[in-house]
C-alpha positions as CSV (number, residue, x, y, z in Angstrom):
1,M,0.0,-0.1,-0.1
2,V,1.4,3.6,-0.8
3,E,2.4,5.5,2.2
4,T,0.4,8.7,2.3
5,S,0.9,10.0,5.9
6,P,2.0,13.9,5.7
7,S,5.5,15.1,5.9
8,F,5.9,18.9,6.7
9,T,9.8,19.0,5.6
10,V,11.0,20.8,2.3
11,T,14.3,19.6,1.6
12,M,16.3,22.4,-0.2
13,N,19.7,22.2,-2.0
14,D,22.5,24.7,-2.9
15,G,21.8,24.0,-6.9
16,K,25.3,21.8,-7.1
17,S,24.8,18.4,-8.6
18,A,27.1,15.9,-10.5
19,A,27.3,17.0,-14.1
20,P,24.6,15.5,-16.2
21,E,24.9,13.9,-19.7
22,C,24.9,17.4,-21.4
23,P,26.1,20.9,-19.9
24,V,23.1,22.7,-18.2
25,P,22.3,26.1,-19.7
26,E,23.0,29.0,-17.9
27,P,19.8,31.0,-16.5
28,A,19.2,34.1,-18.8
29,S,16.9,37.2,-18.1
30,K,15.6,40.3,-20.2
31,D,13.9,43.4,-18.8
32,M,10.9,44.0,-20.9
33,T,7.7,46.0,-20.7
34,W,4.1,45.0,-21.2
35,T,1.4,47.1,-21.8
36,D,-2.6,46.8,-22.8
37,G,-2.9,50.5,-23.7
38,K,-4.4,51.6,-20.4
39,Q,-1.5,50.4,-18.1
40,T,2.2,49.5,-17.9
41,I,4.2,47.1,-16.2
42,K,7.7,46.7,-16.1
43,Y,8.9,42.9,-15.7
44,T,11.8,40.7,-16.0
45,A,11.6,37.6,-18.1
46,T,13.8,34.6,-17.0
47,A,14.4,31.4,-18.5
48,E,16.5,28.7,-16.4
49,M,16.8,25.1,-15.3
50,L,15.8,24.4,-11.9
51,P,17.9,21.4,-10.2
52,L,15.5,18.8,-8.5
53,H,16.7,16.6,-5.9
54,T,15.1,13.7,-3.5
55,D,15.1,14.4,0.0
56,D,18.2,12.3,0.4
57,G,20.1,15.0,-2.1
58,T,20.0,12.4,-5.4
59,L,19.8,14.6,-8.5
60,I,16.5,14.0,-10.2
61,G,17.0,16.3,-13.3
62,H,16.7,20.0,-14.2
63,M,13.0,21.1,-14.6
64,F,13.1,24.3,-17.2
65,A,11.3,27.6,-15.9
66,L,10.1,30.6,-17.8
67,S,8.9,33.4,-15.4
68,Y,7.8,36.8,-15.6
69,V,8.2,38.8,-12.5
70,S,7.0,42.2,-11.9
71,D,9.4,45.2,-11.1
72,Q,7.3,46.0,-8.6
73,A,9.2,46.9,-5.4
74,D,7.2,45.3,-2.7
75,K,6.2,42.0,-3.4
76,S,4.6,41.0,0.0
77,D,1.2,40.8,-1.3
78,R,2.2,40.3,-5.2
79,P,0.8,36.8,-6.0
80,V,3.2,34.0,-8.1
81,T,1.1,31.6,-10.4
82,F,2.6,28.5,-11.6
83,C,1.3,27.4,-14.9
84,W,1.0,24.4,-17.1
85,N,-0.6,22.5,-19.6
86,G,-1.1,18.6,-19.4
87,G,-0.8,15.6,-21.7
88,P,0.5,13.9,-19.7
89,G,3.7,14.7,-21.7
90,G,2.9,18.3,-22.6
91,S,5.2,21.5,-22.1
92,S,3.9,24.7,-20.8
93,A,4.1,26.4,-24.0
94,M,0.5,26.7,-24.9
95,V,-0.7,28.3,-21.8
96,N,2.0,30.7,-22.0
97,I,2.0,32.1,-25.6
98,G,-1.4,31.1,-26.3
99,G,-3.2,34.0,-24.2
100,L,-2.0,33.9,-20.6
101,G,1.6,35.2,-20.8
102,P,2.6,38.7,-21.4
103,R,3.0,38.3,-25.0
104,R,0.8,36.2,-27.1
105,V,0.0,34.7,-30.9
106,P,-2.9,36.7,-32.5
107,I,-5.8,34.6,-32.2
108,N,-7.9,34.1,-35.4
109,T,-10.8,32.4,-34.0
110,V,-11.8,29.1,-35.4
111,K,-9.6,29.6,-38.6
112,Q,-6.0,28.1,-39.0
113,L,-3.2,30.5,-37.7
114,P,-0.5,31.6,-40.2
115,C,3.1,30.6,-39.5
116,P,5.5,32.7,-39.1
117,T,3.2,35.0,-36.9
118,A,4.6,37.6,-34.6
119,P,4.0,37.6,-30.9
120,E,2.4,40.7,-29.5
121,D,1.5,42.4,-26.3
122,N,-1.1,40.5,-24.7
123,P,-4.1,42.6,-23.7
124,Y,-5.5,39.7,-21.9
125,S,-2.4,38.8,-20.1
126,L,-2.8,37.5,-16.1
127,L,0.3,39.9,-15.4
128,P,-1.5,42.7,-14.0
129,S,-2.9,40.3,-11.4
130,T,0.3,38.1,-10.6
131,D,3.8,37.0,-11.6
132,L,3.7,34.0,-13.9
133,V,6.1,30.9,-13.7
134,Y,5.6,28.3,-16.5
135,L,7.2,25.1,-15.8
136,D,7.8,21.9,-18.1
137,A,7.2,18.6,-16.5
138,M,10.2,16.4,-16.6
139,G,10.9,14.6,-20.0
140,T,9.2,17.7,-21.9
141,G,10.1,21.1,-23.2
142,Y,13.6,21.4,-22.0
143,S,13.2,19.6,-18.5
144,K,15.5,16.6,-18.3
145,V,15.7,13.7,-16.2
146,A,19.4,13.3,-14.7
147,E,21.6,10.5,-16.4
148,G,21.0,7.3,-14.3
149,Y,17.5,8.3,-12.6
150,D,14.7,6.2,-13.6
151,P,12.5,8.7,-15.5
152,K,9.3,6.4,-14.5
153,K,9.9,7.8,-11.0
154,V,8.5,11.1,-12.2
155,W,6.3,9.7,-15.1
156,G,3.5,9.1,-13.4
157,V,0.4,10.8,-11.3
158,D,2.3,10.6,-8.0
159,G,5.8,11.2,-9.3
160,D,4.8,14.0,-11.3
161,A,3.0,15.8,-8.3
162,D,6.1,15.3,-6.4
163,A,8.7,16.7,-8.8
164,F,6.4,19.7,-9.4
165,M,6.3,20.0,-5.8
166,R,10.2,20.4,-5.5
167,G,10.2,22.7,-8.8
168,I,7.9,25.0,-7.0
169,A,9.7,24.9,-3.7
170,Q,13.3,25.4,-5.7
171,W,11.9,28.5,-7.6
172,L,10.8,30.0,-4.3
173,T,14.0,29.8,-3.0
174,T,15.8,30.9,-6.0
175,H,13.9,34.0,-6.3
176,E,13.4,34.7,-2.6
177,R,9.5,34.3,-2.6
178,W,8.6,32.4,0.1
179,N,5.5,33.4,2.3
180,T,3.8,35.1,-0.9
181,P,0.4,34.4,-2.2
182,L,0.7,31.0,-4.4
183,Y,-1.6,30.1,-7.0
184,L,-1.9,27.0,-9.4
185,Y,-3.0,27.4,-13.1
186,G,-3.4,24.1,-14.8
187,E,-4.8,22.8,-18.1
188,S,-6.4,19.7,-19.3
189,Y,-3.9,16.6,-17.4
190,G,-2.8,19.7,-15.5
191,T,-6.0,20.0,-13.6
192,M,-5.5,16.5,-12.4
193,R,-1.8,17.7,-11.5
194,N,-3.1,20.3,-9.8
195,S,-5.4,18.1,-7.4
196,V,-2.9,16.2,-6.6
197,L,-0.4,18.7,-5.9
198,M,-2.8,20.9,-3.8
199,R,-2.6,17.6,-1.4
200,V,1.4,17.1,-1.8
201,L,2.3,21.0,-1.6
202,G,0.0,21.1,1.9
203,E,1.9,18.0,3.2
204,R,5.1,20.0,2.7
205,G,3.9,23.0,4.5
206,I,3.6,25.1,1.5
207,A,0.1,26.5,1.6
208,L,-1.8,27.6,-1.6
209,T,-4.2,30.6,-1.8
210,G,-6.1,29.6,-5.2
211,V,-6.0,27.0,-7.7
212,I,-7.5,27.7,-11.3
213,E,-8.6,24.4,-13.2
214,Q,-9.3,25.3,-16.9
215,S,-10.7,22.1,-19.0
216,T,-10.4,19.8,-16.2
217,I,-10.5,16.4,-15.7
218,L,-10.6,14.9,-12.1
219,D,-11.8,11.4,-12.5
220,Y,-10.5,9.1,-15.4
221,A,-13.0,6.6,-15.2
222,P,-15.3,8.8,-18.0
223,T,-12.6,7.6,-20.4
224,L,-12.7,4.2,-20.1
225,S,-14.5,2.7,-23.2
226,G,-18.3,2.0,-22.8
227,N,-18.3,4.1,-19.3
228,D,-21.9,5.6,-18.9
229,L,-20.3,8.7,-17.7
230,Y,-18.5,9.3,-20.6
231,Y,-21.4,9.4,-22.9
232,M,-23.4,11.8,-20.2
233,G,-20.8,14.2,-20.5
234,M,-20.4,14.2,-24.1
235,V,-24.5,14.8,-25.0
236,P,-24.1,18.7,-23.9
237,V,-20.7,19.0,-26.1
238,Y,-22.7,17.4,-29.1
239,A,-25.8,19.7,-28.6
240,A,-23.6,22.9,-28.5
241,T,-21.8,21.7,-31.4
242,A,-24.5,21.0,-33.4
243,N,-26.2,24.2,-32.5
244,Y,-23.0,26.1,-33.7
245,F,-23.2,24.3,-37.4
246,G,-27.0,25.0,-37.7
247,K,-28.1,21.3,-37.5
248,A,-29.9,21.8,-34.2
249,G,-31.7,24.4,-32.1
250,A,-31.9,27.0,-34.8
251,G,-32.7,30.5,-33.4
252,V,-31.9,29.3,-29.8
253,D,-28.7,30.8,-27.6
254,Q,-26.0,28.4,-27.6
255,F,-25.6,28.5,-24.0
256,E,-29.7,27.8,-23.7
257,W,-29.3,24.8,-26.0
258,F,-26.4,23.5,-23.9
259,D,-28.3,23.9,-20.8
260,K,-31.4,22.2,-22.1
261,A,-29.2,19.0,-23.3
262,W,-27.4,19.1,-19.6
263,K,-30.9,18.6,-18.4
264,F,-31.9,15.9,-20.7
265,V,-28.9,14.2,-19.3
266,D,-29.8,14.7,-15.8
267,E,-33.3,13.8,-16.0
268,K,-33.6,11.2,-18.7
269,Y,-30.7,10.2,-20.4
270,G,-28.5,9.0,-17.4
271,R,-31.6,6.8,-16.3
272,A,-31.9,5.3,-19.4
273,L,-28.2,4.4,-19.8
274,I,-28.2,2.9,-16.4
275,A,-31.4,0.9,-17.2
276,S,-29.6,-0.2,-20.6
277,D,-31.9,-3.4,-22.0
278,S,-34.4,-2.9,-19.3
279,I,-36.1,0.0,-21.0
280,T,-38.5,-0.6,-23.6
281,P,-37.9,-0.3,-27.5
282,A,-40.6,2.3,-27.4
283,E,-39.0,4.2,-24.6
284,E,-35.4,3.9,-26.7
285,H,-37.3,5.0,-29.6
286,E,-38.8,8.1,-27.9
287,L,-35.4,9.0,-26.3
288,A,-33.7,8.7,-29.5
289,A,-35.9,11.3,-31.0
290,E,-35.5,13.5,-28.4
291,M,-31.6,13.4,-28.5
292,S,-31.7,13.4,-32.3
293,E,-33.4,16.8,-31.7
294,L,-30.5,18.1,-29.5
295,I,-27.3,16.5,-31.4
296,G,-28.8,16.9,-34.8
297,L,-28.1,13.3,-35.8
298,P,-30.8,11.2,-37.1
299,A,-33.1,9.3,-34.6
300,E,-32.6,5.9,-36.2
301,F,-28.8,6.5,-36.4
302,I,-28.8,7.1,-32.4
303,E,-31.4,4.2,-31.8
304,K,-29.5,1.8,-33.6
305,R,-26.6,2.3,-31.5
306,H,-28.6,2.1,-28.2
307,L,-28.1,6.0,-27.5
308,R,-24.6,5.7,-27.3
309,I,-22.6,7.9,-29.7
310,E,-18.9,7.8,-29.6
311,L,-16.7,11.0,-30.0
312,D,-15.4,10.2,-33.5
313,T,-18.7,8.6,-34.5
314,F,-19.9,12.4,-34.0
315,R,-16.9,14.2,-35.4
316,K,-17.3,12.2,-38.6
317,N,-21.0,12.2,-39.1
318,I,-22.3,15.7,-38.0
319,L,-20.9,17.6,-41.1
320,A,-20.4,14.5,-43.5
321,D,-23.0,16.0,-46.0
322,E,-20.7,19.1,-46.1
323,G,-17.6,16.9,-46.5
324,L,-16.0,17.8,-43.4
325,F,-15.1,16.3,-39.8
326,C,-14.7,18.8,-36.8
327,G,-12.3,18.8,-34.2
328,R,-11.9,17.1,-30.5
329,Y,-10.3,20.0,-28.6
330,D,-12.4,22.3,-29.8
331,M,-15.2,21.1,-32.0
332,R,-16.0,24.2,-34.4
333,F,-13.0,23.6,-36.2
334,T,-13.3,21.8,-39.4
335,E,-11.0,19.9,-41.9
336,P,-12.0,18.1,-45.3
337,A,-12.9,14.5,-44.6
338,Y,-10.5,11.9,-45.2
339,M,-11.5,9.2,-47.8
340,D,-12.5,5.6,-46.8
341,V,-8.9,4.2,-47.5
342,Q,-7.7,6.2,-44.6
343,G,-10.2,5.3,-42.3
344,D,-8.4,3.7,-39.5
345,N,-9.7,4.6,-36.0
346,E,-6.5,5.1,-34.4
347,F,-5.3,7.3,-36.9
348,F,-8.6,9.6,-37.1
349,A,-8.6,9.8,-33.3
350,G,-5.6,11.7,-33.4
351,E,-6.7,13.9,-36.2
352,D,-7.7,17.4,-34.9
353,P,-8.5,20.6,-36.9
354,S,-8.1,22.6,-33.7
355,G,-5.0,21.0,-32.8
356,D,-3.5,21.7,-36.2
357,A,-4.8,25.5,-36.2
358,I,-2.6,26.7,-33.5
359,M,-0.2,24.2,-32.4
360,T,2.7,24.8,-34.6
361,P,2.4,28.6,-34.6
362,D,2.5,28.6,-30.9
363,Q,5.4,26.6,-31.0
364,S,7.5,28.5,-33.1
365,A,6.3,31.8,-31.4
366,W,7.2,30.4,-28.0
367,M,10.7,29.3,-29.1
368,K,11.4,33.0,-30.4
369,L,10.2,34.1,-26.9
370,V,12.8,31.8,-25.2
371,Q,15.6,32.6,-27.7
372,E,15.1,36.7,-27.0
373,T,15.9,35.9,-23.2
374,G,19.3,34.5,-24.6
375,F,18.8,31.1,-23.1
376,A,20.9,28.8,-24.9
377,G,18.2,25.6,-25.1
378,S,18.1,22.9,-27.5
379,S,16.9,23.5,-30.9
380,I,14.6,20.5,-30.4
381,N,11.4,21.3,-28.2
382,M,8.3,19.0,-28.1
383,L,4.9,20.7,-27.4
384,L,3.9,16.9,-26.4
385,S,6.4,14.2,-25.6
386,M,4.5,11.2,-26.9
387,K,7.2,8.9,-25.0
388,V,6.3,10.6,-22.0
389,N,2.9,10.0,-22.4
390,E,2.8,6.4,-23.5
391,E,4.8,5.2,-20.5
392,W,2.9,7.3,-18.1
393,N,2.2,5.1,-14.7
394,W,-1.7,5.9,-13.8
395,T,-1.5,4.4,-10.5
396,H,-2.7,6.5,-7.9
397,Q,-4.0,5.7,-4.3
398,A,-6.7,8.5,-3.4
399,P,-6.1,9.6,0.2
400,G,-8.4,7.6,2.4
401,T,-9.0,4.8,-0.1
402,M,-7.9,1.4,-0.4
403,G,-5.6,-0.1,-3.4
404,S,-3.8,2.0,-5.9
405,P,-6.2,1.7,-9.2
406,T,-4.6,2.8,-12.5
407,C,-7.7,4.9,-13.3
408,P,-7.2,7.5,-11.0
409,N,-9.7,9.8,-9.2
410,T,-7.9,12.9,-7.9
411,A,-10.9,14.7,-7.0
412,Y,-10.3,13.2,-3.4
413,D,-7.1,14.6,-3.4
414,M,-8.8,18.2,-4.0
415,G,-11.3,17.7,-1.4
416,T,-8.6,16.5,1.2
417,A,-6.5,19.5,0.3
418,L,-9.5,21.9,0.9
419,R,-10.5,20.3,4.0
420,R,-7.1,20.8,5.3
421,N,-6.6,24.5,3.9
422,P,-10.0,26.5,4.6
423,F,-8.4,29.7,2.9
424,C,-7.9,28.1,-0.4
425,R,-10.3,28.9,-3.2
426,V,-10.7,26.8,-6.5
427,L,-11.9,28.5,-9.9
428,F,-13.1,25.9,-12.7
429,F,-13.0,27.1,-16.5
430,G,-14.7,25.1,-18.9
431,G,-15.9,25.4,-22.6
432,I,-19.1,24.3,-24.2
433,H,-17.2,22.9,-27.3
434,D,-14.7,21.0,-25.5
435,A,-14.9,17.6,-26.3
436,A,-11.4,16.5,-24.4
437,T,-12.6,17.4,-21.0
438,P,-16.6,17.7,-21.2
439,F,-17.8,20.3,-18.4
440,W,-20.7,18.1,-17.1
441,N,-18.0,15.4,-15.8
442,V,-16.5,18.0,-13.7
443,K,-19.2,19.3,-12.0
444,H,-20.3,15.4,-11.4
445,S,-17.0,14.6,-9.9
446,V,-16.9,17.6,-7.5
447,S,-20.6,17.2,-6.4
448,K,-20.4,13.3,-5.4
449,M,-18.1,14.5,-2.9
450,F,-20.7,16.2,-1.1
451,L,-18.6,18.8,0.3
452,P,-19.8,21.0,3.2
453,E,-20.9,24.8,2.2
454,S,-17.9,26.1,3.8
455,I,-16.0,24.4,1.3
456,T,-18.1,24.8,-2.0
457,S,-18.5,28.5,-1.0
458,R,-15.0,28.8,-2.1
459,I,-15.4,27.1,-5.4
460,E,-16.7,28.8,-8.8
461,Y,-17.6,27.5,-11.8
462,K,-17.4,29.3,-15.3
463,V,-18.3,28.1,-18.7
464,H,-17.8,29.6,-21.9
465,E,-18.2,29.4,-25.6
466,N,-14.8,27.9,-26.1
467,G,-13.2,24.5,-26.8
468,H,-10.3,23.2,-24.7
469,M,-7.8,25.8,-25.1
470,A,-9.9,28.5,-23.5
471,Y,-6.9,31.2,-24.1
472,E,-7.2,30.4,-27.7
473,D,-10.8,31.9,-28.0
474,L,-11.1,35.9,-27.9
475,P,-14.8,36.2,-26.6
476,T,-13.8,33.9,-23.8
477,L,-10.5,35.9,-23.0
478,E,-12.4,38.9,-22.6
479,K,-14.9,37.5,-20.2
480,M,-11.8,35.6,-18.3
481,V,-10.1,38.5,-17.7
482,P,-12.2,40.2,-14.9
483,E,-13.3,36.8,-13.6
484,L,-9.7,35.9,-13.0
485,A,-8.9,39.6,-11.7
486,A,-11.6,39.1,-9.0
487,F,-10.7,35.7,-8.4
488,Y,-7.2,37.0,-7.3
489,E,-8.7,39.9,-5.2
490,K,-10.8,37.2,-3.2
491,R,-7.5,36.5,-1.3
492,H,-8.1,39.6,0.6
493,E,-11.4,38.4,1.8
494,A,-12.2,36.1,5.0
């Protein structure tokens, strides 16, 4: 059984270690100025490799950090937010250059971005509210596991959280920022990382002020084939997408249509899935007709599949009459459909117009930003390491539970952390067109913990018209800015 008893010791180091396989690049900094046309902030951009050691001093490796720190003299109440993407195996580049860092790639909503594209000052940056630190997970971006150290110790739910705890502690020490308001900002798998990290940081005496969860997944059970929670979470997303493309709910507001599908799931659809073949053919026929009205696919098509529509089935069929298929991260993005000869399911599952539209321009622009600091990093920097992703150890024992399943539910880690720290707040962001981490499942994961009002009163939910990458959608960014600013200001409330 995994030992889960808390420890309140943070073991630091002086940065000295045995020489790794390749020379570790020296830290590099550049003084910069950000403006949104109304206010101006002078800040320092620093790219560096943070040494990580185990408690006994063994070198784990070096974690890459790209930080933006305001030149504000008194930083006693100046928050620091640690940010990352997910994967697992993803670097932190996109949540940086995509829309939350001081500079960003210009957004073109649901169309392909050109490359090259010039980064510009980002009027939607979090910099007015907080200093920003972007950390790359071990084995991703520039972060390197030390020669001789088993990477499988950090490529997993628990080892990854432990490594990030050490990276955060090292950054706070290097930059002399202990006892400052601390926040986490995670996207996708980064939200699962946050959930475990909330608990791990607390057990090491590092208290959080707030956690921002964007495009969240806390429980991996809905990702299992045939899981009823999967189909339940997808229906509101399918409905929003059908509404967007004019296939359902003509003339009805997109959020109203999304909510209507949500109500259908809660009141009728979920019960039918649980009943399975116990419902009568007449009941199934009636539900298929109602579902067809919501998600835009023919009732007979839905009925034939016993009300269970796979994501790739929807992506291939909702725009089939137009010769298109739609995205996964953001279902509003489209590309021309493939011929049957390229009908391999595994290939198609990895094809995503919304990823194609932004990932290459974002990566190229991010590399330019790092170059500008003077950091001498490698010429190869992957947004997503498939090696890390494929070798990930999903085993995790949630606090207070028995056994270590390979399908983790980290909501219990978050619930434990919030019970221990009554001052921490959580803000969930979701998108109605996000088919990677459906928002219905997030609400369900938290609600089934039956947390008391003293905790739920400090949890907020915001849902917008975006897909998975909220920062890549301009209308969403415009709404997020005041919501995030208000969230940071709540640190001054009891």
